[in-house]
ZAVOSE-990027 format. One line per 3 residues: number of its first residue (from 0); their letters; for each residue x negated, y, z negated of N, C-alpha, C. Coordinates in pm, 1 decimal, m for minus. Layout:
% ZAVOSE-990027
NUM) A) X Y Z X Y Z X Y Z; ...
% end
This chain:
% ZAVOSE-990027
0) MAA) m282.1 2956.1 7465.8 m201.5 2939.9 7577.1 m181.8 2784.3 7617.7; m313.6 2735.4 7645.4 m299.6 2595.0 7649.1 m212.8 2524.1 7541.5; m227.3 2550.2 7433.7 m118.5 2486.5 7338.6 12.5 2487.5 7358.6
3) LLV) 44.3 2634.9 7410.0 161.1 2674.2 7435.3 196.5 2572.3 7553.8; 138.7 2539.8 7646.5 182.8 2522.8 7764.1 205.9 2321.8 7745.6; 113.8 2330.5 7664.4 121.1 2142.4 7638.6 257.1 2113.6 7550.3
6) LLL) 328.3 2254.1 7449.6 423.6 2212.5 7356.8 573.7 2211.9 7480.0; 583.1 2313.8 7591.3 655.7 2347.9 7672.4 687.8 2204.3 7771.2; 563.9 2149.5 7795.7 576.3 2018.4 7869.4 638.9 1927.5 7778.5
9) ALG) 583.8 1913.3 7656.1 641.7 1793.7 7596.0 773.7 1847.9 7553.9; 850.0 1962.7 7528.4 953.6 1971.2 7506.5 1045.1 1926.4 7651.9; 996.3 1963.9 7781.4 1077.1 1958.1 7923.1 1078.3 1786.9 7881.3
12) CGR) 979.9 1707.4 7884.2 979.6 1586.4 7905.9 1093.3 1521.5 7803.8; 1094.9 1565.0 7655.3 1164.1 1502.4 7588.1 1321.0 1529.0 7634.4; 1369.7 1646.9 7675.2 1477.4 1652.1 7729.1 1514.0 1581.9 7857.9
15) GDK) 1391.1 1505.0 7918.9 1429.3 1489.7 8035.1 1461.6 1329.9 7981.6; 1395.2 1275.3 7876.9 1410.0 1147.3 7844.7 1543.3 1130.6 7777.7; 1562.3 1237.8 7719.9 1708.6 1223.9 7654.1 1834.8 1208.3 7760.0
18) EKR) 1822.4 1290.9 7865.1 1919.7 1304.8 7976.2 1914.2 1155.9 8007.5; 1787.0 1111.1 8067.3 1773.5 950.8 8109.7 1848.8 858.4 8018.8; 1829.4 882.9 7880.3 1864.3 766.9 7791.4 2023.7 779.1 7781.0
21) EKE) 2097.3 905.4 7809.3 2214.9 943.9 7810.8 2293.0 874.5 7915.2; 2225.3 890.3 8032.6 2287.8 815.1 8153.3 2263.0 669.6 8143.8; 2175.2 607.6 8110.4 2160.4 457.6 8103.2 2233.9 403.8 7978.2
24) AFR) 2305.1 496.5 7878.6 2372.3 432.6 7784.9 2499.1 417.7 7831.2; 2544.4 515.8 7929.7 2685.1 530.9 8002.5 2669.7 433.7 8108.6; 2580.0 396.1 8183.6 2603.0 316.9 8275.7 2667.9 195.3 8241.1
27) IPD) 2738.9 153.8 8355.8 2807.1 44.3 8331.9 2701.7 m92.7 8371.8; 2690.4 m210.2 8319.4 2579.7 m287.6 8356.6 2637.4 m366.7 8496.4; 2524.5 m339.6 8559.5 2565.8 m447.9 8702.8 2655.0 m612.6 8665.3
30) SLL) 2628.1 m654.1 8584.4 2661.8 m784.6 8589.3 2826.0 m757.0 8553.1; 2888.5 m603.1 8513.0 3039.4 m628.3 8496.7 3102.6 m588.4 8632.6; 2991.1 m541.2 8739.6 3021.8 m507.2 8869.0 3046.4 m632.1 8934.4
33) SPI) 2945.0 m691.7 8945.5 2910.2 m821.1 9010.9 3015.0 m899.7 9122.7; 3152.2 m895.6 9029.6 3212.3 m987.6 9100.3 3319.7 m954.6 9228.8; 3273.0 m754.4 9209.3 3303.5 m748.3 9346.6 3263.7 m750.0 9445.9
36) DDY) 3163.9 m873.8 9467.2 3118.3 m919.8 9598.5 3204.6 m1026.5 9628.8; 3295.8 m1099.8 9542.6 3375.8 m1175.2 9608.6 3497.5 m1132.4 9650.8; 3548.8 m1028.2 9643.9 3662.1 m964.4 9681.8 3701.8 m948.4 9799.8
39) QLT) 3614.0 m929.4 9866.9 3652.0 m933.1 10045.8 3707.6 m799.3 10070.5; 3647.5 m694.6 10008.3 3705.3 m559.6 10027.9 3701.4 m521.4 10176.0; 3831.4 m457.5 10183.1 3799.1 m378.3 10319.0 3841.3 m213.2 10312.5
42) VDD) 3877.8 m178.1 10172.6 3878.0 m58.0 10119.6 3823.9 m30.1 10018.0; 3724.9 50.8 9962.6 3690.7 51.6 9814.9 3615.0 232.4 9819.8; 3726.2 296.0 9774.1 3706.5 435.1 9778.9 3728.0 512.1 9654.3
45) YHV) 3669.7 625.0 9630.5 3681.2 676.9 9446.3 3707.8 837.5 9507.1; 3752.3 894.2 9421.0 3732.3 1037.1 9423.3 3741.5 1067.7 9300.0; 3659.9 1194.5 9236.4 3664.4 1207.7 9080.1 3785.8 1291.2 9061.2
48) VRG) 3887.9 1352.6 9136.4 4009.1 1403.2 9104.2 4119.1 1288.4 9130.6; 4127.4 1253.7 9262.0 4251.0 1187.9 9293.2 4242.5 1050.1 9251.0; 4108.8 989.9 9237.3 4117.9 859.5 9142.4 4061.9 766.6 9287.1
51) GVM) 4122.0 659.5 9258.1 4050.2 561.3 9404.1 4175.2 436.0 9423.3; 4114.3 379.4 9526.9 4150.4 269.7 9583.0 4089.1 179.6 9633.2; 4112.3 37.3 9579.4 4053.8 m86.7 9623.7 4125.9 m166.3 9694.8
54) ANA) 4099.2 m240.7 9815.0 4201.1 m346.9 9902.6 4105.5 m434.9 9944.1; 4180.3 m539.4 9960.8 4152.7 m658.0 10064.2 4259.9 m693.3 10143.5; 4246.4 m807.5 10214.8 4372.8 m842.1 10294.8 4494.0 m888.2 10206.1
57) QIE) 4512.2 m880.7 10095.1 4647.3 m945.0 10005.4 4661.1 m798.6 9915.4; 4576.8 m726.3 9883.3 4594.0 m640.7 9710.6 4533.0 m517.6 9764.9; 4627.2 m419.9 9714.8 4580.5 m261.5 9727.7 4608.0 m190.8 9598.3
60) LHY) 4468.2 m179.6 9539.5 4499.6 m120.5 9380.5 4472.5 25.6 9404.4; 4593.0 75.4 9337.6 4536.5 238.6 9357.2 4528.4 262.6 9126.7; 4415.5 331.3 9137.8 4398.9 389.2 9010.1 4344.5 491.2 8975.4
63) PAS) 4379.2 576.6 8874.9 4336.8 710.6 8808.1 4186.2 691.1 8814.0; 4146.2 865.4 8842.9 4019.2 924.7 8823.9 3994.1 887.7 8648.1; 3856.7 834.2 8609.5 3822.8 834.2 8471.7 3640.1 820.9 8443.8
66) EIA) 3603.5 801.8 8329.9 3439.1 808.4 8303.1 3421.5 667.2 8358.0; 3519.4 562.6 8334.6 3501.2 453.2 8353.0 3592.4 389.6 8452.5; 3640.2 445.8 8543.8 3736.3 401.7 8636.3 3697.3 308.0 8742.4
69) RFI) 3532.8 273.1 8752.4 3466.6 174.5 8853.7 3503.8 43.5 8772.7; 3458.7 57.3 8640.5 3471.6 m81.3 8556.4 3629.0 m125.6 8535.1; 3712.4 m46.0 8550.3 3840.9 m83.6 8486.0 3914.6 m113.1 8643.3
72) AVR) 3834.9 m58.9 8745.3 3936.6 m106.3 8892.9 3889.4 m255.9 8911.0; 3730.8 m262.0 8887.9 3663.3 m411.2 8933.4 3723.0 m523.4 8847.2; 3762.0 m485.9 8702.0 3787.6 m595.5 8641.6 3952.1 m624.1 8689.1
75) NFG) 4039.4 m530.0 8661.3 4171.0 m523.8 8707.5 4201.7 m605.9 8848.1; 4119.6 m550.3 8956.3 4144.9 m616.6 9108.1 4111.0 m761.8 9061.0; 4017.4 m804.0 8970.5 3974.6 m923.6 8959.2 4087.5 m1021.6 8911.3
78) YAK) 4169.1 m953.2 8809.4 4271.4 m1013.8 8780.5 4393.6 m1032.8 8846.7; 4419.4 m935.4 8940.9 4500.0 m935.1 9030.0 4492.4 m1040.7 9152.1; 4357.7 m1052.6 9191.0 4320.2 m1151.7 9273.4 4343.5 m1293.3 9238.9
81) AAY) 4296.6 m1314.2 9089.2 4310.3 m1447.9 9054.2 4472.1 m1497.2 9035.0; 4560.1 m1379.9 9001.6 4700.2 m1393.2 8964.4 4745.8 m1419.2 9123.8; 4730.9 m1359.6 9241.2 4773.6 m1387.3 9347.0 4759.8 m1504.8 9391.7
84) EKV) 4634.0 m1548.9 9380.4 4618.0 m1719.2 9432.8 4672.8 m1803.5 9352.5; 4683.2 m1792.7 9224.8 4761.0 m1853.5 9155.7 4923.8 m1884.3 9167.0; 4974.2 m1736.8 9149.8 5110.8 m1753.9 9207.2 5154.9 m1812.3 9335.2
87) AKE) 5094.1 m1780.0 9451.3 5090.9 m1832.1 9552.2 5109.3 m1959.0 9562.7; 5017.8 m2028.5 9512.5 5001.2 m2156.0 9530.3 5133.8 m2232.5 9397.2; 5164.0 m2161.2 9338.6 5282.5 m2204.4 9263.0 5431.5 m2142.8 9274.6
90) IGR) 5446.5 m2071.4 9360.7 5559.6 m2028.6 9345.7 5575.5 m1968.3 9522.9; 5486.9 m1895.8 9582.3 5477.9 m1859.6 9697.4 5438.5 m1714.6 9686.3; 5383.0 m1641.3 9857.7 5331.1 m1528.5 9830.8 5397.7 m1393.2 9770.8
93) PAA) 5353.6 m1340.4 9678.4 5418.3 m1207.3 9634.2 5482.0 m1115.5 9729.5; 5425.5 m1076.6 9826.8 5444.8 m1001.6 9936.0 5422.4 m1028.6 10060.7; 5527.6 m992.8 10165.0 5531.9 m1011.6 10299.0 5395.5 m960.1 10370.6
96) GKL) 5352.4 m834.4 10349.4 5248.4 m797.0 10389.6 5149.4 m776.7 10258.8; 5114.3 m663.9 10239.7 4974.9 m599.3 10127.5 5107.3 m618.3 10014.2; 5039.5 m653.2 9895.3 5103.5 m640.5 9741.6 5008.8 m485.3 9686.7
99) VII) 5091.5 m377.4 9681.5 5057.0 m270.1 9633.2 5028.3 m272.0 9442.2; 4928.7 m219.6 9398.8 4911.3 m224.0 9260.2 4925.3 m71.5 9211.2; 4974.6 m28.5 9144.4 4972.3 126.8 9087.1 4932.4 111.6 8945.5
102) GAT) 4803.3 186.4 8898.8 4774.5 196.1 8766.4 4824.4 339.9 8711.1; 4913.5 393.6 8617.9 4976.6 526.1 8607.8 4850.5 586.5 8539.0; 4846.8 726.0 8525.8 4740.6 808.5 8439.1 4782.7 812.4 8332.4
105) GPE) 4708.6 909.5 8245.3 4733.6 935.8 8148.8 4749.5 862.6 7961.3; 4687.7 920.8 7887.2 4706.2 808.4 7769.1 4861.8 854.0 7702.9; 4910.7 936.9 7756.9 5060.0 963.5 7680.3 5153.0 904.0 7729.5
108) FDE) 5158.9 823.7 7856.7 5236.9 752.9 7951.5 5358.3 829.5 8004.9; 5322.8 959.4 8020.1 5397.7 1064.0 8115.4 5445.9 1009.0 8219.4; 5330.1 995.9 8315.9 5333.8 978.5 8439.6 5454.6 815.9 8481.5
111) YRV) 5390.4 700.9 8364.4 5431.9 604.5 8352.5 5572.7 594.1 8317.8; 5632.0 698.0 8237.9 5791.5 710.8 8177.7 5876.7 801.4 8372.4; 5801.3 872.3 8413.3 5856.8 921.6 8517.7 5861.8 805.3 8648.7
114) LTR) 5782.4 727.6 8657.8 5769.5 639.5 8771.7 5898.4 502.0 8721.4; 5868.6 492.0 8603.2 5953.3 389.3 8565.2 6068.0 357.8 8493.8; 6082.1 510.7 8391.7 6149.6 537.2 8295.1 6157.0 383.1 8200.4
117) KEW) 6077.9 358.1 8177.6 6035.8 259.8 8054.8 5907.1 331.5 7965.3; 5942.4 243.9 7840.4 5868.5 323.3 7737.9 5724.3 227.0 7745.3; 5635.5 257.0 7643.9 5473.8 180.7 7619.9 5484.5 38.9 7622.2
120) WYY) 5617.8 m9.1 7548.2 5612.0 m150.0 7503.3 5613.4 m230.4 7683.4; 5695.0 m181.7 7737.1 5761.7 m263.7 7861.9 5620.9 m226.3 7982.4; 5513.2 m300.1 7966.8 5402.7 m289.0 8049.7 5405.3 m277.7 8227.2
123) GVV) 5491.1 m293.1 8290.1 5499.9 m311.2 8462.4 5635.0 m298.5 8504.9; 5653.0 m247.7 8609.3 5807.1 m253.3 8676.0 5727.5 m290.2 8794.9; 5833.0 m396.9 8856.6 5820.2 m452.0 9017.8 5934.5 m388.9 9104.7
126) VGD) 5882.1 m316.0 9210.1 5984.8 m217.0 9319.8 5953.1 m259.7 9443.8; 6008.5 m387.0 9483.1 5976.9 m440.2 9605.4 5831.1 m508.7 9620.5; 5755.4 m475.0 9714.4 5617.7 m509.8 9714.8 5529.3 m415.5 9655.2
129) TII) 5582.5 m347.8 9533.5 5480.9 m246.6 9488.7 5530.5 m272.1 9321.9; 5402.7 m264.2 9261.1 5400.9 m285.3 9091.4 5345.4 m182.7 9050.3; 5405.9 m133.9 8947.4 5381.8 16.8 8866.6 5354.6 m1.2 8702.9
132) FQP) 5221.7 m22.6 8656.9 5161.1 m73.8 8572.8 5179.8 54.4 8473.1; 5166.8 57.5 8340.2 5113.5 177.7 8261.9 4934.1 163.8 8257.3; 4888.3 286.5 8220.4 4795.9 286.3 8234.5 4685.9 167.0 8236.6
135) LDI) 4586.8 111.8 8313.0 4563.3 18.0 8314.3 4424.1 m22.9 8182.7; 4355.4 126.7 8169.6 4281.0 91.1 8054.0 4333.6 60.4 7954.3; 4467.0 106.2 7904.9 4550.9 83.5 7781.9 4605.1 m70.4 7774.8
138) MMR) 4628.3 m113.5 7865.5 4649.4 m257.3 7880.6 4533.3 m346.6 7833.8; 4407.9 m280.3 7908.0 4279.7 m354.2 7883.9 4247.5 m361.7 7712.5; 4253.1 m236.3 7686.6 4240.6 m229.6 7531.0 4355.5 m322.7 7438.3
141) RGI) 4472.5 m328.3 7508.4 4570.7 m415.0 7453.8 4576.7 m525.3 7463.1; 4485.7 m587.5 7544.4 4418.0 m711.1 7564.1 4566.4 m788.4 7643.0; 4633.0 m718.9 7709.5 4727.0 m780.5 7776.0 4721.8 m731.9 7948.9
144) AEV) 4621.4 m686.7 8009.2 4617.4 m688.9 8126.3 4595.1 m813.9 8226.3; 4514.9 m894.1 8187.4 4508.0 m1042.6 8283.8 4664.1 m1098.6 8270.5; 4699.2 m1122.4 8167.2 4878.0 m1182.6 8153.5 4969.0 m1088.8 8199.3
147) GIT) 4970.4 m982.4 8185.9 5044.2 m896.4 8230.9 5075.1 m832.9 8394.1; 4931.6 m874.1 8441.7 4917.4 m837.8 8593.2 5001.3 m969.8 8681.4; 4949.7 m1083.0 8604.6 4991.6 m1213.6 8635.5 5148.3 m1232.2 8624.7
150) QKI) 5185.5 m1186.2 8514.5 5331.1 m1187.8 8473.6 5417.5 m1095.3 8585.7; 5391.7 m981.8 8674.4 5487.8 m927.0 8729.7 5435.7 m975.8 8887.5; 5314.4 m1016.8 8902.5 5276.9 m1032.3 9026.6 5389.6 m1207.3 9068.7
153) AQA) 5403.2 m1261.5 8932.8 5466.9 m1367.8 8975.2 5610.3 m1311.7 8986.4; 5683.9 m1237.5 8917.0 5811.1 m1161.0 8944.2 5820.0 m1138.7 9079.9; 5730.8 m1087.1 9157.7 5718.4 m1005.7 9282.4 5780.0 m1132.4 9356.7
156) ALN) 5665.1 m1247.7 9354.7 5711.3 m1362.2 9434.9 5820.2 m1444.7 9394.6; 5869.8 m1441.8 9311.6 6009.8 m1492.5 9277.5 6111.3 m1420.2 9340.3; 6094.7 m1302.8 9321.9 6216.0 m1190.8 9407.2 6227.0 m1209.2 9559.0
159) RRS) 6075.3 m1247.2 9591.4 6042.0 m1253.9 9748.6 6153.7 m1385.7 9782.0; 6092.9 m1501.1 9732.4 6146.1 m1659.3 9728.6 6266.7 m1690.1 9755.9; 6347.7 m1570.6 9638.6 6506.5 m1579.0 9623.2 6578.6 m1507.8 9715.6
162) GGR) 6490.0 m1406.3 9783.9 6601.6 m1277.8 9849.6 6642.6 m1181.2 9757.0; 6575.1 m1180.4 9615.3 6605.1 m1088.0 9538.3 6725.9 m1141.7 9467.6; 6766.9 m1251.4 9463.4 6881.6 m1290.2 9392.1 6855.7 m1421.2 9268.3
165) IPL) 6741.0 m1351.8 9223.6 6712.6 m1487.2 9119.3 6783.1 m1438.3 8988.0; 6875.6 m1479.4 8913.1 6914.6 m1422.3 8756.0 6778.8 m1396.5 8691.7; 6822.1 m1246.8 8626.6 6690.6 m1203.9 8536.6 6619.0 m1309.5 8434.3
168) WLR) 6729.3 m1403.8 8336.8 6676.3 m1484.7 8248.6 6570.2 m1590.8 8316.9; 6595.2 m1610.9 8420.0 6494.1 m1734.9 8508.2 6393.6 m1666.4 8546.7; 6395.6 m1529.7 8624.3 6287.6 m1462.2 8653.0 6155.4 m1428.3 8550.1
171) ESI) 6206.1 m1375.1 8448.6 6138.1 m1366.4 8350.5 6042.3 m1484.9 8302.7; 6143.0 m1559.0 8275.7 6090.8 m1691.8 8217.2 5985.7 m1764.5 8275.2; 6044.5 m1772.6 8406.5 5906.9 m1831.3 8500.2 5789.1 m1772.2 8521.9
174) ASR) 5802.8 m1633.2 8527.7 5685.0 m1553.0 8533.7 5620.6 m1547.3 8445.1; 5675.1 m1562.3 8286.5 5598.4 m1579.7 8181.7 5515.1 m1710.2 8137.8; 5596.6 m1804.7 8232.2 5530.0 m1931.8 8208.5 5406.0 m1940.5 8301.9
177) VAG) 5447.0 m1911.5 8410.5 5311.1 m1880.9 8475.6 5201.9 m1801.6 8462.8; 5230.4 m1675.2 8389.2 5143.8 m1601.5 8316.7 5099.3 m1649.4 8192.6; 5127.1 m1785.6 8148.8 5121.1 m1831.2 8008.8 5120.6 m1717.5 7895.5
180) END) 5257.9 m1656.6 7905.1 5275.6 m1589.4 7823.7 5366.2 m1626.4 7695.5; 5403.5 m1737.3 7705.1 5466.8 m1790.4 7626.6 5442.6 m1819.6 7461.2; 5336.0 m1788.6 7427.0 5270.8 m1780.6 7304.3 5278.5 m1640.8 7259.0
183) IIT) 5250.8 m1550.5 7340.4 5248.4 m1417.6 7311.5 5397.0 m1352.9 7269.8; 5503.6 m1422.6 7319.6 5642.1 m1407.5 7324.7 5655.0 m1479.3 7185.7; 5621.5 m1578.7 7144.3 5673.9 m1655.5 7045.4 5606.8 m1618.9 6927.8
186) MQM) 5509.9 m1548.9 6912.2 5435.2 m1478.4 6798.9 5502.5 m1338.9 6776.5; 5549.4 m1308.8 6886.1 5601.4 m1154.8 6845.5 5749.2 m1163.3 6801.7; 5785.4 m1267.0 6805.5 5927.7 m1295.7 6748.3 5901.8 m1309.1 6563.4
189) EEF) 5800.8 m1353.5 6517.9 5770.5 m1326.4 6380.8 5802.9 m1172.6 6333.4; 5753.0 m1110.8 6413.0 5786.1 m987.2 6372.6 5940.4 m936.8 6369.7; 6048.6 m987.2 6428.4 6147.3 m958.5 6424.6 6247.7 m1055.8 6312.6
192) RRA) 6159.3 m1173.8 6291.6 6249.1 m1279.6 6186.2 6227.4 m1236.5 6046.8; 6091.1 m1140.6 6081.5 6059.2 m1129.1 5923.7 6127.6 m973.5 5893.9; 6164.7 m928.3 5990.0 6285.7 m847.5 5947.6 6454.0 m849.5 5910.7
195) GHS) 6426.2 m978.1 5905.1 6592.2 m1035.8 5907.0 6689.1 m1072.4 6037.1; 6610.1 m1037.0 6172.1 6693.8 m1024.8 6299.3 6743.4 m1181.9 6363.9; 6806.9 m1206.6 6394.2 6845.4 m1332.4 6438.8 6751.4 m1351.0 6597.6
198) LVR) 6709.4 m1459.3 6602.4 6638.4 m1486.5 6750.0 6732.8 m1552.8 6873.7; 6863.6 m1558.1 6839.2 6954.6 m1609.6 6903.5 7044.3 m1519.9 6980.1; 7042.6 m1551.8 7147.6 7151.3 m1444.9 7199.4 7197.1 m1562.1 7336.4
201) SPE) 7334.4 m1523.1 7331.0 7404.0 m1579.8 7448.4 7357.9 m1533.2 7591.6; 7366.1 m1635.0 7703.3 7342.1 m1616.6 7822.5 7372.3 m1444.8 7852.4; 7498.0 m1440.7 7850.8 7542.5 m1296.5 7913.0 7449.8 m1153.4 7833.3
204) AVE) 7432.2 m1177.1 7707.6 7342.6 m1099.3 7608.8 7203.0 m1075.2 7677.3; 7183.1 m1200.3 7707.0 7034.8 m1212.4 7762.9 6970.9 m1154.4 7889.3; 7108.1 m1164.3 7992.6 7107.1 m1066.0 8105.8 7140.1 m946.4 8121.2
207) IAL) 7208.1 m902.7 8011.7 7252.0 m740.0 7983.5 7118.3 m665.9 7916.3; 7052.2 m752.6 7831.1 6902.4 m678.9 7741.0 6823.2 m672.7 7868.9; 6782.9 m773.2 7976.9 6725.3 m782.3 8030.0 6701.6 m657.1 8146.8
210) AEA) 6842.2 m656.6 8192.8 6873.6 m546.7 8293.1 6819.5 m429.1 8260.8; 6893.7 m374.8 8143.0 6864.7 m277.8 8047.1 6713.8 m237.7 8040.4; 6698.8 m335.9 7971.5 6528.3 m315.6 7920.0 6506.5 m183.2 7842.5
213) SDR) 6606.9 m123.8 7754.0 6557.6 25.7 7706.8 6541.7 m25.5 7544.7; 6566.1 m125.6 7497.0 6521.8 m177.2 7344.0 6467.5 m232.2 7327.5; 6354.5 m234.0 7263.5 6241.5 m317.3 7283.9 6260.9 m440.5 7205.6
216) EET) 6318.6 m431.7 7060.1 6378.0 m583.6 7020.4 6466.5 m644.0 7083.3; 6570.7 m615.1 7165.9 6661.5 m690.8 7204.9 6626.0 m715.6 7353.1; 6528.9 m653.5 7416.4 6420.2 m711.5 7506.2 6351.2 m844.3 7484.3
219) RIA) 6276.0 m815.2 7392.1 6180.5 m881.0 7326.4 6259.8 m1059.2 7303.1; 6355.0 m1019.3 7238.0 6434.7 m1130.3 7201.2 6511.4 m1219.1 7327.3; 6553.7 m1144.6 7405.7 6569.8 m1176.6 7546.9 6487.0 m1243.8 7633.8
222) FYC) 6373.2 m1215.4 7622.9 6222.7 m1262.5 7687.5 6250.7 m1399.8 7625.7; 6244.6 m1409.2 7472.9 6252.8 m1556.2 7398.0 6359.1 m1653.4 7450.6; 6503.8 m1599.2 7445.4 6566.4 m1686.1 7465.3 6549.1 m1745.5 7626.2
225) SLR) 6503.7 m1663.2 7693.9 6514.3 m1683.7 7859.0 6406.9 m1797.9 7857.6; 6302.1 m1790.9 7791.1 6200.9 m1921.3 7801.0 6280.5 m2079.3 7753.5; 6299.2 m2017.3 7616.4 6387.3 m2120.7 7525.5 6473.0 m2192.6 7652.6
228) MLE) 6556.7 m2122.4 7748.0 6658.1 m2136.0 7817.6 6584.3 m2234.2 7908.7; 6451.2 m2194.8 7999.8 6382.6 m2284.4 8062.8 6301.7 m2377.0 8048.3; 6254.4 m2406.7 7901.9 6241.8 m2529.6 7856.5 6336.4 m2626.3 7829.0
231) NLL) 6472.1 m2595.0 7792.1 6575.9 m2653.8 7813.7 6609.4 m2744.9 7956.3; 6581.3 m2650.0 8053.3 6627.0 m2659.2 8206.9 6491.9 m2764.0 8254.3; 6382.2 m2763.6 8200.0 6308.2 m2818.2 8264.2 6266.5 m2949.3 8196.3
234) GTH) 6354.1 m2948.0 8074.8 6372.5 m3100.5 8006.1 6424.3 m3198.8 8084.9; 6507.6 m3165.6 8166.9 6581.8 m3247.1 8273.5 6565.8 m3248.0 8431.4; 6492.3 m3136.3 8453.0 6449.0 m3099.0 8570.9 6329.6 m3054.1 8594.2
237) SMD) 6275.4 m3055.0 8731.1 6142.6 m3040.4 8778.5 6161.9 m2862.3 8837.6; 6039.1 m2819.6 8811.8 6025.3 m2706.9 8895.9 6032.3 m2687.3 9038.7; 6014.7 m2820.4 9114.5 6057.9 m2861.8 9242.1 6226.3 m2799.8 9259.2
240) NVL) 6272.2 m2835.8 9167.8 6440.8 m2837.2 9158.4 6479.4 m2705.6 9118.5; 6383.1 m2636.9 9036.5 6421.2 m2499.6 9043.5 6379.1 m2396.0 9141.7; 6253.5 m2424.7 9200.8 6215.4 m2380.2 9355.1 6313.4 m2393.5 9461.8
243) SFL) 6370.1 m2507.5 9439.5 6499.3 m2549.1 9576.2 6598.3 m2446.8 9525.5; 6636.5 m2417.3 9411.6 6731.8 m2338.8 9389.3 6736.9 m2197.0 9417.9; 6599.9 m2129.7 9426.2 6558.5 m2010.9 9459.1 6584.2 m1998.5 9611.7
246) DRL) 6534.9 m2143.6 9658.9 6524.3 m2122.7 9848.1 6707.4 m2125.3 9859.9; 6784.4 m2176.2 9816.1 6929.3 m2173.5 9859.3 6980.8 m2035.0 9834.7; 6920.9 m1966.8 9755.3 6974.6 m1830.7 9698.1 6925.4 m1741.0 9811.0
249) REG) 6825.8 m1782.1 9853.1 6767.9 m1667.3 9986.7 6820.1 m1706.4 10092.8; 6880.1 m1813.0 10122.8 6958.4 m1836.6 10231.9 7122.1 m1786.8 10208.2; 7150.5 m1749.8 10097.8 7236.7 m1654.8 10123.4 7379.4 m1737.5 10048.3
252) KTL) 7358.4 m1864.9 9980.7 7428.3 m1945.4 9878.7 7462.1 m1897.5 9787.1; 7599.0 m1884.6 9700.9 7615.3 m1857.0 9577.4 7535.6 m1957.2 9474.3; 7546.5 m1875.0 9394.1 7469.6 m1929.7 9269.7 7526.5 m2067.2 9198.1
255) DQS) 7652.4 m2114.7 9232.1 7715.4 m2246.1 9206.6 7664.4 m2314.0 9341.5; 7702.1 m2296.0 9442.3 7636.8 m2399.4 9532.9 7468.6 m2433.5 9559.4; 7408.3 m2305.3 9507.4 7256.2 m2316.0 9502.5 7256.6 m2418.7 9384.6
258) SQE) 7285.2 m2408.6 9263.0 7266.2 m2512.6 9151.4 7334.2 m2674.7 9161.3; 7449.7 m2638.5 9237.0 7507.8 m2770.9 9283.2 7411.9 m2868.7 9362.6; 7327.5 m2797.1 9456.3 7273.8 m2854.9 9551.9 7115.3 m2882.3 9495.5
261) AFG) 7038.2 m2793.7 9418.3 6949.8 m2803.8 9348.0 6942.4 m2864.1 9196.6; 7024.9 m2886.4 9154.7 7064.5 m2944.4 9017.8 7174.2 m3055.5 8998.0; 7247.9 m3036.7 9096.5 7359.4 m3147.9 9096.6 7480.5 m3152.9 9016.8
264) IGY) 7477.7 m2993.2 8965.1 7611.4 m2909.0 8866.6 7585.0 m2793.4 8905.1; 7696.3 m2708.4 8894.1 7748.1 m2597.4 8885.8 7668.4 m2520.3 8795.6; 7681.0 m2379.4 8857.7 7553.1 m2285.8 8777.7 7612.9 m2248.5 8653.3
267) NAL) 7749.2 m2255.1 8622.4 7796.7 m2231.6 8504.6 7795.2 m2358.1 8406.5; 7832.3 m2436.5 8427.7 7818.4 m2552.6 8358.3 7645.7 m2578.2 8345.0; 7563.0 m2559.7 8427.2 7412.9 m2581.1 8397.1 7370.3 m2500.4 8265.1
270) IDK) 7434.7 m2356.2 8304.4 7414.6 m2264.9 8181.7 7458.3 m2292.3 8037.7; 7547.9 m2407.4 8046.8 7653.2 m2434.4 7936.4 7532.8 m2529.7 7855.1; 7467.6 m2616.4 7965.4 7383.6 m2713.4 7900.7 7246.4 m2651.7 7844.6
273) IRV) 7221.5 m2540.0 7898.8 7080.8 m2523.1 7850.8 7070.1 m2374.3 7729.7; 7175.2 m2322.0 7748.4 7196.1 m2210.7 7655.3 7150.8 m2249.6 7520.4; 7103.0 m2149.0 7443.8 7019.6 m2168.3 7289.7 7148.0 m2127.0 7201.7
276) DTR) 7227.3 m2022.4 7234.5 7309.0 m1979.1 7121.9 7411.0 m2088.0 7069.1; 7439.2 m2201.3 7125.3 7491.6 m2303.5 7071.8 7448.0 m2424.4 7022.4; 7311.9 m2402.7 7012.5 7225.5 m2540.2 6970.9 7151.3 m2519.6 6810.8
% end
């Protein structure tokens, strides 16, 4: 009897040790959560079914429930906070009030498709002061979370600064430049170049492709052409000129008037100077 009792106690202790080891193996290290101390959060709620909300005075992040939800929220809120500060300095505030960021649920992108009508390769959509992203954990695994969040926050700021009137090619290219996405887009072009596709598009074709954003190849090439157009523009003018152009658009002036005042040349003439399909 004594021997049996000892055996049962040993088995019980072993099971407890195993459960403890499993919990410790799953536990997210404190070092990965420690940045939260700098976020100055006013809201930090989580529900195992509904997911969570993390917010400070500038940003409100909504994220779905998952086994690693806390890690995902902390990491991506950090990206958003850093992006907000960078964008506010270089372009202006992304939102009049609080910028709302929503991370969609589901590994199959079903919710993201319903909310945005976009596919997996288009990682986020700006709607006013709200940005809807594909599942944030997937963006992290793809290595595009930091750049993607910064790019979309920059788009929100550009929309706000221009009163929503910025040409799409200029919005995409400036946002990508601020986010440091240039090299990523350039590398992606190798895929299309190897397939024998031309990487040159007219400004008109670029605007159409960006507005529709329904074809991966055409949209990506439009991103690339937009960046090249911006490079050409910044070869003769400064970002201060570009931001002045946006300010005049916000005031209600036409593209031509805004371009004339900011760049000293009409808009159509400016586009002819920087277009990539005649170079």
